C-alpha positions, 0 to 999 in steps of 0.5 A: 923116560918117564917123569912126574908121577904122582897119584891118583885115584890110588894109582900112580899117573906117569908122563911117559915120552917118545912115540915107543910108549905110547899106546897109539890104538888108545891115543886114537880112541880118544883124538877120533872123538876131538872136535878137531880130528875127528874120525883120525885113523891109527895111520894118521896119528902114528905119523903124526906122532913120528913126524913131531919132535915130542911125543908126550901122554899121561898113564895112569897105571896101564892104560894111557888117559892123555896126550900132547906132542910139538912140532919144532926146530928145536932151535927157536920154535915150538908149536903145541898141538893136540893136547887132549884128556880122557874126558874122565880125568879131566880137569884134574891138571893133566893136560896141564902138566903134559904142557908143562913137561914139554916145554921143560923137557932137556930137548926145548932148552932152546926154544924161545917162541912157544905156539898154539891154538885154542877153541875153548881153554884159553883159561888154561893156557894163559896160566901157562903162561900163553897171551894171545899173539901180538899180532894176528895179522901176520900170521897166514894160513893155507887150510885144504879139506882133508884128504881122506 
């Protein structure tokens, strides 16, 4: 499924949804350089995508330049993660387009609570309607070492 085509650098850029439309070698290259999952394997990337409610990729021609996914029950809650845009194409609104498209996707129409974690993109997500959680003390986590 393609949505939201636009032109960038005189080439057609499109968003594609679904595991079958992703270039997982390319996604792994991108995510392996991200601070939140350095060295992630293609197996981890593929398994994460397969178990997600929705995956989106941004493509410039045939080259995948962005990726994002969300985990959700598709009813009440969705968690957006792994939003990444190739540094050569950042600051052009691609990440925003991917997040907006996930939130507007028909499969997610019933979701009324969206969450994400960001280290350095608060301004971007604020523009999309996100705000710091009203009750940060209510959120809890277990953080184990990453299996190798």
